[in-house]
Backbone bond lengths (Angstrom), bond angles and torsions (degrees), N, CA, C in turn:
res aa  C-N    CA-C-N  psi(-1)  N-CA   C-N-CA  omega(-1)  CA-C   N-CA-C  phi
1 M - - - 1.423 - - 1.521 111.81 -
2 F 1.341 119.60 -48.01 1.386 123.19 179.33 1.502 114.46 -68.08
3 G 1.323 116.38 -29.49 1.463 122.52 178.13 1.548 106.74 -67.75
4 N 1.295 118.76 -38.40 1.455 122.21 179.36 1.528 109.97 -67.28
5 I 1.295 116.73 -41.03 1.525 121.98 178.47 1.550 108.19 -64.16
6 F 1.364 114.76 -45.69 1.487 120.34 -176.88 1.525 105.22 -61.27
7 G 1.292 118.80 -45.72 1.464 122.06 -178.07 1.504 113.12 -61.14
8 K 1.396 114.88 -37.21 1.470 119.02 176.65 1.512 112.88 -68.59
9 L 1.309 114.30 -37.13 1.487 119.02 174.48 1.479 112.71 -62.87
10 Q 1.292 119.15 -42.80 1.525 125.30 178.91 1.577 107.70 -61.88
11 E 1.314 112.50 -44.57 1.455 118.36 -177.61 1.531 109.18 -65.97
12 A 1.346 117.61 -40.52 1.431 120.78 176.65 1.556 111.47 -62.65
13 Q 1.281 117.89 -43.72 1.411 121.59 177.92 1.513 112.04 -60.58
14 Q 1.290 115.85 -42.94 1.494 121.81 178.41 1.511 110.68 -59.42
15 K 1.361 114.05 -48.81 1.507 119.26 -179.09 1.492 111.42 -62.84
16 M 1.382 118.24 -37.30 1.432 121.07 178.56 1.541 110.86 -65.54
17 K 1.364 117.54 -39.39 1.436 121.39 178.28 1.510 109.29 -64.98
18 E 1.352 118.89 -44.67 1.442 122.34 178.10 1.507 112.55 -60.16
19 S 1.329 115.59 -40.48 1.482 121.81 175.34 1.480 110.88 -60.24
20 K 1.271 118.30 -51.32 1.470 122.68 -178.86 1.570 109.64 -59.62
21 D 1.351 117.77 -41.80 1.416 121.26 176.15 1.483 113.17 -59.84
22 R 1.347 116.19 -43.86 1.465 120.93 178.37 1.556 109.90 -63.14
23 L 1.322 114.14 -46.51 1.503 118.28 -178.52 1.512 112.93 -62.08
24 A 1.318 113.26 -29.32 1.519 114.59 178.33 1.472 113.45 -67.37
25 G 1.327 117.35 -22.25 1.459 122.05 -179.57 1.531 113.31 -92.88
26 V 1.337 116.68 -4.54 1.408 121.27 -178.25 1.547 107.98 -101.00
27 T 1.336 116.58 135.02 1.486 119.35 179.59 1.479 109.10 -119.73
28 M 1.332 116.17 148.57 1.439 125.51 175.76 1.548 107.39 -128.83
29 D 1.277 113.01 148.51 1.475 119.06 -179.83 1.488 112.14 -115.73
30 G 1.304 114.28 152.38 1.453 121.94 170.66 1.513 106.44 -139.53
31 E 1.337 112.22 143.50 1.491 115.49 178.60 1.518 109.95 -140.44
32 A 1.333 116.48 163.79 1.423 121.15 178.38 1.553 106.65 -148.84
33 G 1.359 114.95 164.03 1.453 117.61 177.88 1.536 112.39 65.24
34 E 1.368 114.88 38.67 1.444 119.79 -178.86 1.516 113.50 54.98
35 G 1.318 117.42 36.49 1.445 125.05 178.88 1.506 113.94 91.68
36 A 1.292 118.26 5.71 1.480 119.01 177.10 1.533 113.77 -64.83
37 V 1.343 114.35 -28.72 1.429 120.16 175.40 1.540 110.23 -127.80
38 K 1.294 118.78 125.05 1.454 121.93 -178.55 1.523 107.35 -126.17
39 V 1.370 114.68 137.06 1.463 120.62 -179.37 1.558 105.26 -129.37
40 T 1.352 115.11 138.90 1.453 122.15 176.26 1.488 107.41 -122.08
41 V 1.368 115.38 131.00 1.469 121.65 177.01 1.439 109.65 -130.83
42 T 1.384 115.81 158.73 1.512 118.53 174.38 1.506 110.17 -83.70
43 G 1.300 113.10 173.53 1.481 116.95 175.11 1.476 113.95 -68.78
44 N 1.365 117.67 -12.45 1.413 123.68 174.98 1.566 109.65 -91.55
45 R 1.263 116.20 10.86 1.502 124.82 176.36 1.538 112.93 63.28
46 E 1.340 114.85 38.61 1.411 122.91 174.68 1.569 108.90 -103.03
47 V 1.339 117.49 123.23 1.436 121.44 -179.60 1.548 110.31 -69.18
48 K 1.317 114.12 122.26 1.456 119.93 -179.71 1.535 115.20 -100.71
49 S 1.359 115.35 -33.42 1.456 117.11 178.00 1.463 111.33 -156.52
50 I 1.272 116.21 153.77 1.559 126.36 173.80 1.534 106.98 -134.49
51 V 1.303 112.71 121.60 1.447 117.17 177.85 1.560 109.76 -117.82
52 I 1.324 116.12 124.21 1.463 121.92 -177.40 1.505 110.35 -117.58
53 E 1.349 115.63 131.58 1.456 121.12 175.59 1.551 109.40 -61.63
54 D 1.313 119.09 135.65 1.425 125.45 -179.22 1.464 113.44 -50.61
55 A 1.338 118.45 -38.52 1.439 122.94 -174.04 1.574 110.50 -62.08
56 L 1.302 117.03 -22.91 1.515 121.51 -177.35 1.550 111.34 -86.15
57 C 1.309 116.01 -9.32 1.500 118.50 -174.87 1.519 112.55 -96.23
58 V 1.341 111.14 54.33 1.500 120.06 174.05 1.476 105.99 -132.12
59 P 1.406 114.42 147.81 1.452 119.66 -173.61 1.544 113.96 -57.03
60 E 1.329 120.93 -33.69 1.395 123.55 -178.21 1.598 113.86 -71.28
61 R 1.329 115.07 -12.05 1.483 119.24 178.96 1.549 109.44 -112.77
62 K 1.247 119.34 14.32 1.488 123.95 -179.78 1.459 112.86 -52.65
63 E 1.283 118.62 -51.90 1.498 123.18 -176.40 1.529 108.87 -63.20
64 E 1.306 117.69 -41.40 1.509 123.56 179.09 1.512 106.77 -59.59
65 L 1.328 116.53 -50.39 1.429 123.00 -178.95 1.505 113.04 -55.40
66 E 1.303 114.90 -46.25 1.425 121.69 -178.44 1.579 110.31 -61.43
67 D 1.320 115.03 -43.63 1.499 121.58 179.32 1.513 109.42 -63.25
68 L 1.319 115.98 -46.30 1.501 118.13 -178.40 1.507 111.07 -67.06
69 L 1.317 117.01 -36.53 1.467 120.61 179.69 1.537 110.25 -63.07
70 L 1.336 116.03 -44.86 1.442 120.77 178.56 1.570 109.65 -61.90
71 T 1.253 116.95 -44.98 1.482 119.30 179.89 1.544 111.96 -62.72
72 A 1.337 116.50 -46.77 1.460 119.74 178.36 1.515 110.75 -61.05
73 L 1.355 117.44 -46.69 1.441 118.65 179.98 1.520 112.95 -58.86
74 N 1.365 116.71 -45.32 1.451 121.40 -179.66 1.459 112.46 -62.75
75 R 1.351 119.19 -36.53 1.467 121.67 177.27 1.554 109.92 -68.19
76 A 1.290 114.99 -44.55 1.500 116.01 -178.95 1.520 110.48 -63.92
77 L 1.325 117.46 -42.40 1.478 122.87 179.80 1.524 111.44 -64.68
78 K 1.374 116.15 -38.20 1.446 117.89 177.44 1.547 111.51 -63.89
79 N 1.321 115.79 -40.39 1.508 118.72 176.75 1.491 110.90 -66.50
80 A 1.349 121.04 -36.95 1.427 123.16 176.94 1.535 110.94 -66.25
81 E 1.354 115.18 -39.54 1.476 118.18 179.19 1.515 111.20 -63.34
82 S 1.339 116.32 -39.33 1.510 120.49 177.10 1.532 109.22 -59.23
83 A 1.364 117.86 -46.67 1.395 123.61 179.82 1.521 113.57 -61.43
84 W 1.320 114.79 -40.94 1.489 120.26 -179.05 1.534 108.65 -69.16
85 E 1.337 117.34 -42.39 1.493 119.95 -179.93 1.541 109.46 -61.65
86 A 1.350 117.55 -44.55 1.463 120.01 -179.94 1.547 111.35 -62.80
87 E 1.360 116.55 -39.80 1.429 120.59 179.10 1.590 108.85 -64.15
88 M 1.298 117.40 -46.80 1.456 117.37 -177.45 1.517 111.12 -69.40
89 K 1.257 117.12 -30.22 1.497 119.70 177.39 1.592 109.32 -64.27
90 D 1.339 113.24 -40.53 1.439 117.50 178.10 1.567 112.85 -65.46
91 V 1.417 114.54 -38.13 1.363 118.79 176.81 1.579 112.57 -64.24
92 A 1.327 113.79 -48.59 1.460 118.55 -178.89 1.558 110.63 -64.78
93 G 1.336 117.32 -36.95 1.452 121.42 176.00 1.433 112.68 -62.47
94 G 1.357 119.39 -39.28 1.457 123.56 178.96 1.531 112.65 -66.40
95 M 1.297 113.58 -35.12 1.484 119.17 -179.49 1.500 114.12 -76.04
96 L 1.368 114.59 -32.54 1.480 118.36 -175.82 1.537 112.83 -93.82
97 G 1.343 119.47 1.11 1.408 119.20 179.89 1.516 111.36 65.59
98 P 1.366 118.62 -136.63 1.474 120.29 -176.37 1.474 114.42 -65.45
99 L 1.390 118.41 -21.29 1.413 119.62 178.00 1.567 113.52 -74.05
100 G 1.325 116.58 -18.45 1.475 120.94 179.38 1.480 114.67 -58.77
101 G 1.295 118.36 -28.42 1.472 121.45 177.39 1.476 112.90 -65.89
102 L 1.321 117.86 -17.99 1.496 120.50 -178.89 1.539 111.85 -80.37
103 L 1.297 115.58 -14.49 1.507 118.54 -177.68 1.470 113.88 -73.72
């Protein structure tokens, strides 16, 4: 009995690792200010790049840049969170068999 449970735990750990590896290779974007600020994150919610339009890189637009950066980051992270949730749902569904569809 415990061997079966231990085996299931090891299987779950392996599936989680595989999911994290897959999510590391998936990128999501978020932008603000009609593309003036663009942020790219991985499915594991790691920021990979930030691109800022040159016109925003002046002291008198500092507050606007900060606001746009926050908006773009939050949009990218929301997209990454959705991808992460979908991946984890698939992992849980695979481990639970027919009950996984209830999650």
